[in-house]
Biopython code that builds the backbone (N, CA, C, O; Angstrom):
import numpy as np
from Bio.PDB.StructureBuilder import StructureBuilder

atoms = [
    (1, "UNK", "N", (-46.917, 104.648, -24.930)),
    (1, "UNK", "CA", (-45.585, 104.098, -25.000)),
    (1, "UNK", "C", (-44.858, 104.764, -26.163)),
    (1, "UNK", "O", (-45.444, 105.010, -27.217)),
    (2, "UNK", "N", (-43.611, 105.044, -25.965)),
    (2, "UNK", "CA", (-42.785, 105.677, -26.982)),
    (2, "UNK", "C", (-41.701, 104.696, -27.401)),
    (2, "UNK", "O", (-41.004, 104.138, -26.553)),
    (3, "UNK", "N", (-41.557, 104.484, -28.699)),
    (3, "UNK", "CA", (-40.540, 103.586, -29.222)),
    (3, "UNK", "C", (-39.559, 104.395, -30.044)),
    (3, "UNK", "O", (-39.953, 105.178, -30.908)),
    (4, "UNK", "N", (-38.282, 104.202, -29.773)),
    (4, "UNK", "CA", (-37.244, 104.886, -30.531)),
    (4, "UNK", "C", (-37.074, 104.250, -31.897)),
    (4, "UNK", "O", (-37.115, 103.027, -32.037)),
    (5, "UNK", "N", (-36.883, 105.091, -32.901)),
    (5, "UNK", "CA", (-36.716, 104.642, -34.271)),
    (5, "UNK", "C", (-35.294, 104.982, -34.737)),
    (5, "UNK", "O", (-34.891, 106.143, -34.672)),
    (6, "UNK", "N", (-34.533, 103.991, -35.204)),
    (6, "UNK", "CA", (-33.217, 104.302, -35.758)),
    (6, "UNK", "C", (-33.383, 105.046, -37.083)),
    (6, "UNK", "O", (-34.149, 104.622, -37.949)),
    (7, "UNK", "N", (-32.673, 106.139, -37.232)),
    (7, "UNK", "CA", (-32.736, 106.913, -38.463)),
    (7, "UNK", "C", (-31.325, 107.340, -38.845)),
    (7, "UNK", "O", (-30.484, 107.608, -37.986)),
    (8, "UNK", "N", (-31.085, 107.396, -40.147)),
    (8, "UNK", "CA", (-29.779, 107.788, -40.650)),
    (8, "UNK", "C", (-29.838, 109.230, -41.139)),
    (8, "UNK", "O", (-30.745, 109.617, -41.876)),
    (9, "UNK", "N", (-28.864, 110.004, -40.718)),
    (9, "UNK", "CA", (-28.818, 111.419, -41.072)),
    (9, "UNK", "C", (-28.415, 111.576, -42.539)),
    (9, "UNK", "O", (-27.409, 111.026, -42.986)),
    (10, "UNK", "N", (-29.221, 112.336, -43.270)),
    (10, "UNK", "CA", (-28.903, 112.584, -44.678)),
    (10, "UNK", "C", (-28.405, 114.011, -44.912)),
    (10, "UNK", "O", (-27.605, 114.246, -45.818)),
    (11, "UNK", "N", (-28.870, 114.957, -44.107)),
    (11, "UNK", "CA", (-28.440, 116.356, -44.266)),
    (11, "UNK", "C", (-28.558, 117.086, -42.928)),
    (11, "UNK", "O", (-29.488, 116.849, -42.157)),
    (12, "UNK", "N", (-27.608, 117.970, -42.669)),
    (12, "UNK", "CA", (-27.612, 118.750, -41.426)),
    (12, "UNK", "C", (-28.091, 120.169, -41.672)),
    (12, "UNK", "O", (-27.856, 120.761, -42.725)),
    (13, "UNK", "N", (-28.773, 120.693, -40.658)),
    (13, "UNK", "CA", (-29.164, 122.094, -40.583)),
    (13, "UNK", "C", (-28.777, 122.549, -39.182)),
    (13, "UNK", "O", (-28.580, 121.697, -38.315)),
    (14, "UNK", "N", (-28.659, 123.835, -38.917)),
    (14, "UNK", "CA", (-28.314, 124.265, -37.558)),
    (14, "UNK", "C", (-29.315, 123.728, -36.527)),
    (14, "UNK", "O", (-30.494, 124.080, -36.547)),
    (15, "UNK", "N", (-28.822, 122.872, -35.631)),
    (15, "UNK", "CA", (-29.652, 122.306, -34.569)),
    (15, "UNK", "C", (-30.605, 121.213, -34.999)),
    (15, "UNK", "O", (-31.338, 120.669, -34.174)),
    (16, "UNK", "N", (-30.605, 120.885, -36.273)),
    (16, "UNK", "CA", (-31.525, 119.882, -36.804)),
    (16, "UNK", "C", (-30.836, 119.039, -37.867)),
    (16, "UNK", "O", (-29.736, 119.354, -38.321)),
    (17, "UNK", "N", (-31.508, 117.964, -38.250)),
    (17, "UNK", "CA", (-31.019, 117.126, -39.343)),
    (17, "UNK", "C", (-32.209, 116.518, -40.067)),
    (17, "UNK", "O", (-33.263, 116.284, -39.477)),
    (18, "UNK", "N", (-32.021, 116.271, -41.345)),
    (18, "UNK", "CA", (-32.993, 115.506, -42.115)),
    (18, "UNK", "C", (-32.528, 114.054, -42.055)),
    (18, "UNK", "O", (-31.369, 113.749, -42.334)),
    (19, "UNK", "N", (-33.445, 113.169, -41.689)),
    (19, "UNK", "CA", (-33.108, 111.768, -41.489)),
    (19, "UNK", "C", (-34.070, 110.864, -42.246)),
    (19, "UNK", "O", (-35.187, 111.254, -42.586)),
    (20, "UNK", "N", (-33.605, 109.650, -42.498)),
    (20, "UNK", "CA", (-34.436, 108.629, -43.119)),
    (20, "UNK", "C", (-34.321, 107.353, -42.311)),
    (20, "UNK", "O", (-33.252, 107.001, -41.812)),
    (21, "UNK", "N", (-35.451, 106.668, -42.195)),
    (21, "UNK", "CA", (-35.448, 105.387, -41.506)),
    (21, "UNK", "C", (-36.828, 104.772, -41.481)),
    (21, "UNK", "O", (-37.822, 105.470, -41.281)),
    (22, "UNK", "N", (-36.895, 103.461, -41.685)),
    (22, "UNK", "CA", (-38.137, 102.688, -41.643)),
    (22, "UNK", "C", (-39.204, 103.275, -42.575)),
    (22, "UNK", "O", (-40.386, 103.338, -42.237)),
    (23, "UNK", "N", (-38.745, 103.704, -43.764)),
    (23, "UNK", "CA", (-39.675, 104.201, -44.761)),
    (23, "UNK", "C", (-40.176, 105.612, -44.525)),
    (23, "UNK", "O", (-41.118, 106.057, -45.179)),
    (24, "UNK", "N", (-39.555, 106.313, -43.599)),
    (24, "UNK", "CA", (-39.978, 107.677, -43.276)),
    (24, "UNK", "C", (-38.826, 108.652, -43.484)),
    (24, "UNK", "O", (-37.655, 108.273, -43.443)),
    (25, "UNK", "N", (-39.169, 109.874, -43.700)),
    (25, "UNK", "CA", (-38.197, 110.955, -43.737)),
    (25, "UNK", "C", (-38.678, 111.999, -42.730)),
    (25, "UNK", "O", (-39.849, 112.379, -42.734)),
    (26, "UNK", "N", (-37.772, 112.461, -41.870)),
    (26, "UNK", "CA", (-38.151, 113.431, -40.834)),
    (26, "UNK", "C", (-37.065, 114.481, -40.647)),
    (26, "UNK", "O", (-35.886, 114.254, -40.922)),
    (27, "UNK", "N", (-37.503, 115.624, -40.175)),
    (27, "UNK", "CA", (-36.592, 116.676, -39.703)),
    (27, "UNK", "C", (-36.579, 116.537, -38.187)),
    (27, "UNK", "O", (-37.617, 116.651, -37.535)),
    (28, "UNK", "N", (-35.389, 116.288, -37.630)),
    (28, "UNK", "CA", (-35.285, 116.036, -36.199)),
    (28, "UNK", "C", (-34.391, 117.070, -35.520)),
    (28, "UNK", "O", (-33.543, 117.701, -36.151)),
    (29, "UNK", "N", (-34.606, 117.220, -34.220)),
    (29, "UNK", "CA", (-33.782, 118.077, -33.383)),
    (29, "UNK", "C", (-32.547, 117.292, -32.965)),
    (29, "UNK", "O", (-32.661, 116.131, -32.573)),
    (30, "UNK", "N", (-31.369, 117.904, -33.040)),
    (30, "UNK", "CA", (-30.124, 117.214, -32.691)),
    (30, "UNK", "C", (-29.447, 117.792, -31.446)),
    (30, "UNK", "O", (-28.273, 117.516, -31.200)),
    (31, "UNK", "N", (-30.170, 118.586, -30.664)),
    (31, "UNK", "CA", (-29.570, 119.258, -29.512)),
    (31, "UNK", "C", (-29.046, 118.296, -28.451)),
    (31, "UNK", "O", (-28.130, 118.646, -27.708)),
    (32, "UNK", "N", (-29.605, 117.098, -28.366)),
    (32, "UNK", "CA", (-29.223, 116.178, -27.290)),
    (32, "UNK", "C", (-28.105, 115.210, -27.660)),
    (32, "UNK", "O", (-27.684, 114.412, -26.823)),
    (33, "UNK", "N", (-27.621, 115.266, -28.886)),
    (33, "UNK", "CA", (-26.516, 114.386, -29.285)),
    (33, "UNK", "C", (-25.310, 115.233, -29.632)),
    (33, "UNK", "O", (-25.436, 116.385, -30.045)),
    (34, "UNK", "N", (-24.134, 114.642, -29.457)),
    (34, "UNK", "CA", (-22.912, 115.370, -29.796)),
    (34, "UNK", "C", (-22.831, 115.540, -31.306)),
    (34, "UNK", "O", (-23.792, 115.250, -32.017)),
    (35, "UNK", "N", (-21.731, 115.990, -31.779)),
    (35, "UNK", "CA", (-21.562, 116.253, -33.205)),
    (35, "UNK", "C", (-21.981, 115.050, -34.043)),
    (35, "UNK", "O", (-21.534, 113.927, -33.808)),
    (36, "UNK", "N", (-22.831, 115.298, -35.005)),
    (36, "UNK", "CA", (-23.262, 114.259, -35.929)),
    (36, "UNK", "C", (-22.930, 114.695, -37.352)),
    (36, "UNK", "O", (-22.808, 115.885, -37.641)),
    (37, "UNK", "N", (-22.791, 113.728, -38.213)),
    (37, "UNK", "CA", (-22.487, 113.999, -39.608)),
    (37, "UNK", "C", (-23.415, 113.180, -40.491)),
    (37, "UNK", "O", (-23.971, 112.179, -40.040)),
    (38, "UNK", "N", (-23.588, 113.589, -41.734)),
    (38, "UNK", "CA", (-24.403, 112.774, -42.634)),
    (38, "UNK", "C", (-23.858, 111.337, -42.685)),
    (38, "UNK", "O", (-22.650, 111.109, -42.749)),
    (39, "UNK", "N", (-24.778, 110.399, -42.656)),
    (39, "UNK", "CA", (-24.407, 108.984, -42.623)),
    (39, "UNK", "C", (-24.480, 108.385, -41.235)),
    (39, "UNK", "O", (-24.584, 107.166, -41.100)),
    (40, "UNK", "N", (-24.426, 109.220, -40.182)),
    (40, "UNK", "CA", (-24.540, 108.725, -38.803)),
    (40, "UNK", "C", (-25.946, 108.205, -38.550)),
    (40, "UNK", "O", (-26.908, 108.650, -39.176)),
    (41, "UNK", "N", (-26.053, 107.256, -37.625)),
    (41, "UNK", "CA", (-27.337, 106.719, -37.176)),
    (41, "UNK", "C", (-27.654, 107.281, -35.805)),
    (41, "UNK", "O", (-26.776, 107.360, -34.945)),
    (42, "UNK", "N", (-28.897, 107.671, -35.596)),
    (42, "UNK", "CA", (-29.354, 108.167, -34.300)),
    (42, "UNK", "C", (-30.651, 107.458, -33.921)),
    (42, "UNK", "O", (-31.384, 106.979, -34.787)),
    (43, "UNK", "N", (-30.922, 107.397, -32.633)),
    (43, "UNK", "CA", (-32.172, 106.844, -32.126)),
    (43, "UNK", "C", (-33.107, 108.020, -31.879)),
    (43, "UNK", "O", (-32.802, 108.905, -31.079)),
    (44, "UNK", "N", (-34.252, 108.028, -32.572)),
    (44, "UNK", "CA", (-35.151, 109.180, -32.580)),
    (44, "UNK", "C", (-36.424, 108.872, -31.789)),
    (44, "UNK", "O", (-37.091, 107.867, -32.030)),
    (45, "UNK", "N", (-36.741, 109.743, -30.856)),
    (45, "UNK", "CA", (-37.989, 109.705, -30.093)),
    (45, "UNK", "C", (-38.695, 111.037, -30.322)),
    (45, "UNK", "O", (-38.126, 112.094, -30.047)),
    (46, "UNK", "N", (-39.906, 110.999, -30.813)),
    (46, "UNK", "CA", (-40.733, 112.200, -31.005)),
    (46, "UNK", "C", (-39.935, 113.327, -31.674)),
    (46, "UNK", "O", (-39.872, 114.447, -31.167)),
    (47, "UNK", "N", (-39.334, 113.008, -32.811)),
    (47, "UNK", "CA", (-38.593, 113.972, -33.638)),
    (47, "UNK", "C", (-37.404, 114.613, -32.947)),
    (47, "UNK", "O", (-37.040, 115.749, -33.252)),
    (48, "UNK", "N", (-36.795, 113.882, -32.009)),
    (48, "UNK", "CA", (-35.596, 114.360, -31.345)),
    (48, "UNK", "C", (-34.585, 113.209, -31.238)),
    (48, "UNK", "O", (-34.910, 112.134, -30.734)),
    (49, "UNK", "N", (-33.373, 113.443, -31.713)),
    (49, "UNK", "CA", (-32.316, 112.435, -31.597)),
    (49, "UNK", "C", (-31.892, 112.350, -30.135)),
    (49, "UNK", "O", (-31.516, 113.351, -29.526)),
    (50, "UNK", "N", (-31.959, 111.150, -29.587)),
    (50, "UNK", "CA", (-31.619, 110.965, -28.177)),
    (50, "UNK", "C", (-30.257, 110.302, -27.990)),
    (50, "UNK", "O", (-29.634, 110.437, -26.938)),
    (51, "UNK", "N", (-29.798, 109.581, -29.022)),
    (51, "UNK", "CA", (-28.575, 108.794, -28.866)),
    (51, "UNK", "C", (-27.945, 108.550, -30.229)),
    (51, "UNK", "O", (-28.647, 108.319, -31.213)),
    (52, "UNK", "N", (-26.624, 108.602, -30.282)),
    (52, "UNK", "CA", (-25.886, 108.235, -31.478)),
    (52, "UNK", "C", (-25.730, 106.714, -31.476)),
    (52, "UNK", "O", (-25.357, 106.139, -30.453)),
    (53, "UNK", "N", (-26.007, 106.056, -32.600)),
    (53, "UNK", "CA", (-25.951, 104.599, -32.699)),
    (53, "UNK", "C", (-24.867, 104.152, -33.670)),
    (53, "UNK", "O", (-24.552, 104.849, -34.635)),
    (54, "UNK", "N", (-24.301, 102.979, -33.398)),
    (54, "UNK", "CA", (-23.444, 102.354, -34.398)),
    (54, "UNK", "C", (-24.360, 101.758, -35.471)),
    (54, "UNK", "O", (-25.527, 101.484, -35.191)),
    (55, "UNK", "N", (-23.863, 101.556, -36.672)),
    (55, "UNK", "CA", (-24.701, 100.924, -37.702)),
    (55, "UNK", "C", (-25.198, 99.540, -37.265)),
    (55, "UNK", "O", (-26.313, 99.141, -37.600)),
    (56, "UNK", "N", (-24.369, 98.822, -36.521)),
    (56, "UNK", "CA", (-24.766, 97.486, -36.055)),
    (56, "UNK", "C", (-25.924, 97.571, -35.059)),
    (56, "UNK", "O", (-26.861, 96.776, -35.123)),
    (57, "UNK", "N", (-25.856, 98.524, -34.152)),
    (57, "UNK", "CA", (-26.934, 98.679, -33.166)),
    (57, "UNK", "C", (-28.225, 99.136, -33.852)),
    (57, "UNK", "O", (-29.309, 98.684, -33.484)),
    (58, "UNK", "N", (-28.122, 100.019, -34.837)),
    (58, "UNK", "CA", (-29.305, 100.436, -35.588)),
    (58, "UNK", "C", (-29.943, 99.231, -36.273)),
    (58, "UNK", "O", (-31.168, 99.108, -36.297)),
    (59, "UNK", "N", (-29.123, 98.346, -36.828)),
    (59, "UNK", "CA", (-29.634, 97.144, -37.485)),
    (59, "UNK", "C", (-30.333, 96.228, -36.473)),
    (59, "UNK", "O", (-31.381, 95.658, -36.777)),
    (60, "UNK", "N", (-29.764, 96.085, -35.288)),
    (60, "UNK", "CA", (-30.379, 95.257, -34.239)),
    (60, "UNK", "C", (-31.757, 95.802, -33.847)),
    (60, "UNK", "O", (-32.720, 95.046, -33.719)),
    (61, "UNK", "N", (-31.835, 97.110, -33.661)),
    (61, "UNK", "CA", (-33.114, 97.720, -33.270)),
    (61, "UNK", "C", (-34.137, 97.563, -34.388)),
    (61, "UNK", "O", (-35.301, 97.257, -34.131)),
    (62, "UNK", "N", (-33.700, 97.771, -35.632)),
    (62, "UNK", "CA", (-34.618, 97.581, -36.758)),
    (62, "UNK", "C", (-35.104, 96.140, -36.850)),
    (62, "UNK", "O", (-36.274, 95.907, -37.153)),
    (63, "UNK", "N", (-34.236, 95.175, -36.595)),
    (63, "UNK", "CA", (-34.648, 93.771, -36.618)),
    (63, "UNK", "C", (-35.682, 93.493, -35.535)),
    (63, "UNK", "O", (-36.635, 92.748, -35.765)),
    (64, "UNK", "N", (-35.504, 94.081, -34.363)),
    (64, "UNK", "CA", (-36.472, 93.917, -33.276)),
    (64, "UNK", "C", (-37.807, 94.553, -33.649)),
    (64, "UNK", "O", (-38.864, 93.969, -33.411)),
    (65, "UNK", "N", (-37.761, 95.745, -34.233)),
    (65, "UNK", "CA", (-38.997, 96.406, -34.659)),
    (65, "UNK", "C", (-39.706, 95.606, -35.750)),
    (65, "UNK", "O", (-40.936, 95.554, -35.781)),
    (66, "UNK", "N", (-38.932, 94.980, -36.649)),
    (66, "UNK", "CA", (-39.536, 94.120, -37.678)),
    (66, "UNK", "C", (-40.266, 92.942, -37.032)),
    (66, "UNK", "O", (-41.365, 92.588, -37.458)),
    (67, "UNK", "N", (-39.663, 92.333, -36.007)),
    (67, "UNK", "CA", (-40.316, 91.229, -35.291)),
    (67, "UNK", "C", (-41.606, 91.692, -34.628)),
    (67, "UNK", "O", (-42.619, 90.995, -34.669)),
    (68, "UNK", "N", (-41.562, 92.876, -34.015)),
    (68, "UNK", "CA", (-42.759, 93.408, -33.368)),
    (68, "UNK", "C", (-43.871, 93.660, -34.380)),
    (68, "UNK", "O", (-45.027, 93.321, -34.132)),
    (69, "UNK", "N", (-43.525, 94.252, -35.516)),
    (69, "UNK", "CA", (-44.522, 94.515, -36.548)),
    (69, "UNK", "C", (-45.152, 93.227, -37.051)),
    (69, "UNK", "O", (-46.369, 93.153, -37.224)),
    (70, "UNK", "N", (-44.332, 92.215, -37.286)),
    (70, "UNK", "CA", (-44.842, 90.934, -37.773)),
    (70, "UNK", "C", (-45.780, 90.309, -36.747)),
    (70, "UNK", "O", (-46.841, 89.794, -37.102)),
    (71, "UNK", "N", (-45.392, 90.352, -35.482)),
    (71, "UNK", "CA", (-46.234, 89.777, -34.426)),
    (71, "UNK", "C", (-47.560, 90.525, -34.322)),
    (71, "UNK", "O", (-48.610, 89.903, -34.160)),
    (72, "UNK", "N", (-47.522, 91.838, -34.412)),
    (72, "UNK", "CA", (-48.748, 92.633, -34.315)),
    (72, "UNK", "C", (-49.703, 92.362, -35.479)),
    (72, "UNK", "O", (-50.919, 92.499, -35.337)),
    (73, "UNK", "N", (-49.150, 91.981, -36.620)),
    (73, "UNK", "CA", (-49.985, 91.707, -37.785)),
    (73, "UNK", "C", (-50.331, 90.230, -37.909)),
    (73, "UNK", "O", (-50.964, 89.818, -38.881)),
    (74, "UNK", "N", (-49.913, 89.422, -36.916)),
    (74, "UNK", "CA", (-50.234, 88.005, -36.918)),
    (74, "UNK", "C", (-49.478, 87.210, -37.954)),
    (74, "UNK", "O", (-49.892, 86.107, -38.313)),
    (75, "UNK", "N", (-48.382, 87.745, -38.438)),
    (75, "UNK", "CA", (-47.589, 87.063, -39.451)),
    (75, "UNK", "C", (-46.597, 86.112, -38.797)),
    (75, "UNK", "O", (-46.128, 86.333, -37.680)),
    (76, "UNK", "N", (-46.293, 85.043, -39.535)),
    (76, "UNK", "CA", (-45.236, 84.130, -39.078)),
    (76, "UNK", "C", (-43.908, 84.871, -39.204)),
    (76, "UNK", "O", (-43.709, 85.655, -40.132)),
    (77, "UNK", "N", (-43.026, 84.620, -38.286)),
    (77, "UNK", "CA", (-41.734, 85.279, -38.334)),
    (77, "UNK", "C", (-40.665, 84.367, -37.768)),
    (77, "UNK", "O", (-40.952, 83.471, -36.974)),
    (78, "UNK", "N", (-39.442, 84.601, -38.180)),
    (78, "UNK", "CA", (-38.291, 83.827, -37.742)),
    (78, "UNK", "C", (-37.782, 84.406, -36.436)),
    (78, "UNK", "O", (-37.372, 85.566, -36.388)),
    (79, "UNK", "N", (-37.803, 83.610, -35.377)),
    (79, "UNK", "CA", (-37.356, 84.106, -34.071)),
    (79, "UNK", "C", (-35.858, 83.968, -33.860)),
    (79, "UNK", "O", (-35.348, 84.346, -32.806)),
    (80, "UNK", "N", (-35.146, 83.434, -34.842)),
    (80, "UNK", "CA", (-33.701, 83.290, -34.680)),
    (80, "UNK", "C", (-33.019, 84.573, -35.143)),
    (80, "UNK", "O", (-32.398, 84.618, -36.205)),
    (81, "UNK", "N", (-33.146, 85.605, -34.329)),
    (81, "UNK", "CA", (-32.555, 86.899, -34.662)),
    (81, "UNK", "C", (-31.046, 86.824, -34.529)),
    (81, "UNK", "O", (-30.523, 85.961, -33.824)),
    (82, "UNK", "N", (-30.353, 87.715, -35.198)),
    (82, "UNK", "CA", (-28.899, 87.687, -35.226)),
    (82, "UNK", "C", (-28.233, 88.496, -34.135)),
    (82, "UNK", "O", (-27.137, 89.020, -34.337)),
    (83, "UNK", "N", (-28.866, 88.608, -32.991)),
    (83, "UNK", "CA", (-28.273, 89.344, -31.883)),
    (83, "UNK", "C", (-28.837, 88.804, -30.577)),
    (83, "UNK", "O", (-29.888, 88.164, -30.559)),
    (84, "UNK", "N", (-28.129, 89.068, -29.489)),
    (84, "UNK", "CA", (-28.564, 88.593, -28.175)),
    (84, "UNK", "C", (-29.596, 89.547, -27.589)),
    (84, "UNK", "O", (-29.373, 90.756, -27.523)),
    (85, "UNK", "N", (-30.711, 88.998, -27.171)),
    (85, "UNK", "CA", (-31.695, 89.817, -26.473)),
    (85, "UNK", "C", (-31.162, 90.143, -25.081)),
    (85, "UNK", "O", (-30.383, 89.368, -24.526)),
    (86, "UNK", "N", (-31.564, 91.272, -24.509)),
    (86, "UNK", "CA", (-31.047, 91.638, -23.187)),
    (86, "UNK", "C", (-31.231, 90.545, -22.130)),
    (86, "UNK", "O", (-30.395, 90.407, -21.237)),
    (87, "UNK", "N", (-32.300, 89.780, -22.219)),
    (87, "UNK", "CA", (-32.525, 88.725, -21.220)),
    (87, "UNK", "C", (-31.466, 87.631, -21.288)),
    (87, "UNK", "O", (-31.304, 86.877, -20.328)),
    (88, "UNK", "N", (-30.742, 87.529, -22.402)),
    (88, "UNK", "CA", (-29.713, 86.502, -22.546)),
    (88, "UNK", "C", (-28.308, 87.057, -22.346)),
    (88, "UNK", "O", (-27.330, 86.325, -22.498)),
    (89, "UNK", "N", (-28.194, 88.332, -22.010)),
    (89, "UNK", "CA", (-26.886, 88.963, -21.875)),
    (89, "UNK", "C", (-26.322, 88.792, -20.474)),
    (89, "UNK", "O", (-27.047, 88.635, -19.492)),
    (90, "UNK", "N", (-24.984, 88.829, -20.426)),
    (90, "UNK", "CA", (-24.310, 88.807, -19.133)),
    (90, "UNK", "C", (-24.440, 90.173, -18.481)),
    (90, "UNK", "O", (-24.840, 91.142, -19.127)),
    (91, "UNK", "N", (-24.102, 90.248, -17.201)),
    (91, "UNK", "CA", (-24.162, 91.519, -16.494)),
    (91, "UNK", "C", (-23.208, 92.537, -17.125)),
    (91, "UNK", "O", (-23.542, 93.717, -17.235)),
    (92, "UNK", "N", (-22.027, 92.082, -17.537)),
    (92, "UNK", "CA", (-21.055, 92.981, -18.169)),
    (92, "UNK", "C", (-21.569, 93.489, -19.514)),
    (92, "UNK", "O", (-21.398, 94.662, -19.843)),
    (93, "UNK", "N", (-22.207, 92.595, -20.300)),
    (93, "UNK", "CA", (-22.758, 93.009, -21.590)),
    (93, "UNK", "C", (-23.895, 94.012, -21.406)),
    (93, "UNK", "O", (-24.001, 94.977, -22.164)),
    (94, "UNK", "N", (-24.743, 93.788, -20.405)),
    (94, "UNK", "CA", (-25.840, 94.722, -20.131)),
    (94, "UNK", "C", (-25.295, 96.080, -19.722)),
    (94, "UNK", "O", (-25.807, 97.111, -20.157)),
    (95, "UNK", "N", (-24.257, 96.089, -18.890)),
    (95, "UNK", "CA", (-23.660, 97.355, -18.458)),
    (95, "UNK", "C", (-23.111, 98.106, -19.676)),
    (95, "UNK", "O", (-23.301, 99.317, -19.794)),
    (96, "UNK", "N", (-22.433, 97.393, -20.579)),
    (96, "UNK", "CA", (-21.887, 98.031, -21.786)),
    (96, "UNK", "C", (-23.009, 98.561, -22.665)),
    (96, "UNK", "O", (-22.899, 99.660, -23.207)),
    (97, "UNK", "N", (-24.090, 97.795, -22.815)),
    (97, "UNK", "CA", (-25.222, 98.212, -23.625)),
    (97, "UNK", "C", (-25.846, 99.494, -23.090)),
    (97, "UNK", "O", (-26.294, 100.343, -23.861)),
    (98, "UNK", "N", (-25.873, 99.631, -21.762)),
    (98, "UNK", "CA", (-26.484, 100.784, -21.120)),
    (98, "UNK", "C", (-25.513, 101.952, -20.952)),
    (98, "UNK", "O", (-25.888, 102.999, -20.425)),
    (99, "UNK", "N", (-24.268, 101.777, -21.399)),
    (99, "UNK", "CA", (-23.301, 102.854, -21.291)),
    (99, "UNK", "C", (-22.642, 102.983, -19.937)),
    (99, "UNK", "O", (-21.995, 103.990, -19.652)),
    (100, "UNK", "N", (-22.800, 101.973, -19.102)),
    (100, "UNK", "CA", (-22.187, 102.002, -17.768)),
    (100, "UNK", "C", (-20.703, 101.670, -17.871)),
    (100, "UNK", "O", (-20.278, 101.048, -18.845)),
    (101, "UNK", "N", (-19.908, 102.073, -16.881)),
    (101, "UNK", "CA", (-18.485, 101.710, -16.891)),
    (101, "UNK", "C", (-18.328, 100.192, -16.858)),
    (101, "UNK", "O", (-19.186, 99.472, -16.347)),
    (102, "UNK", "N", (-17.217, 99.727, -17.412)),
    (102, "UNK", "CA", (-16.947, 98.292, -17.442)),
    (102, "UNK", "C", (-16.896, 97.717, -16.032)),
    (102, "UNK", "O", (-16.363, 98.342, -15.115)),
    (103, "UNK", "N", (-17.451, 96.534, -15.869)),
    (103, "UNK", "CA", (-17.426, 95.855, -14.577)),
    (103, "UNK", "C", (-16.143, 95.044, -14.462)),
    (103, "UNK", "O", (-15.681, 94.452, -15.438)),
    (104, "UNK", "N", (-15.578, 95.023, -13.270)),
    (104, "UNK", "CA", (-14.341, 94.231, -13.045)),
    (104, "UNK", "C", (-14.674, 92.915, -12.407)),
    (104, "UNK", "O", (-13.778, 92.114, -12.140)),
]
sb = StructureBuilder()
sb.init_structure("model")
sb.init_model(0)
sb.init_chain("A")
sb.init_seg("    ")
for serial, (resi, resn, name, xyz) in enumerate(atoms, 1):
    if name == "N":
        sb.init_residue(resn, " ", resi, " ")
    sb.init_atom(name, np.array(xyz, "f"), 0.0, 1.0, " ", f" {name:<3s}", serial, name[0])
structure = sb.get_structure()
């Protein structure tokens, strides 16, 4: 299973960027995302940026990953997360989350 990690771009190189996220620093490939700048958030899979993220979406993903880590370590955790899980979203919200055109 592959899990995307939100990472913030700290420096650009041709076709690549140095990023930080979740206590890691990585050099990633940026060929699959449009123009990025330092400070942007991207979703990284196997050292490749797959999607440009808003800071809010990066925070949501990090909160979900924190819950997963806590559960895997058997730690107590607060399930009252500050965002709607996909199972609680409307069809229009799910379409927007997935990048689909707005539903009428």
